[in-house]
C-alpha positions, 0 to 999 in steps of 0.5 A: 500500500502506497503512503501519501503524506499530508502536511499542514502549516501554521494555524491549521491546528486552529481549525474549528476555532480560527475564523469559522466563517471562513474555515468552518467548525471542524477541527484538524482531527476531523480533517485528518479522519476525513482524509484517512477514510478517503485515502483508505477507499483509494488504497492509500495509507496516510502520514500526517504532519502539522507545524507552524515552523517552516524549517520543521516542514522542510525537514519533514519533506526531506525525511518523508521523501527519504522514507519512501512516501509516494506523494504529498498533499500540502496546505502550508497555510500562510507559507504558501504565499511566501516560502521559497524554501518549502517550494524548493523542498517539494521540487527536490523531492521529485514526488507528485504533490497537490496543494490544497486550500480549504478557502478560495484564496483568489476570493480573499485578500490580495496577498493570498492570491498568489501561491509561491509553493504551488509551482512545485505542485502538479495541481492546486485546489482551492475553495472546496473545503475538505472535499479538496483533499478528496480531489487531491487524492483522486489526482494522485491516484491517477499519477501513481 
């Protein structure tokens, strides 16, 4: 069974508390349970990691790549808009990756309209809530 790594950046651990009008009332644990179920239905195992630290996320991309994961689903939160380091780490992995945003970044503040890290991903999915993660799994399933 191939393993997909799901990486979450800063403030994703605040799901259910942070701006529920934007992100809803479900928690990160709820999201992980949803993803795990969807992944199992597609024949994937999952590994989850969340950090507010850019360096920890870079280190995790490297260690997961070396451990043999088949691909990544990433939501780097605010780092999506600023982090060349995360983009470079994903590019260096040479693994298929999908960037997911729960909210529609194009409908939010202008500084959120561009994702620096999306260029290292094959697809970016934005504004589909938790279902964006299921769509990301479908995308990865097509590539593996």
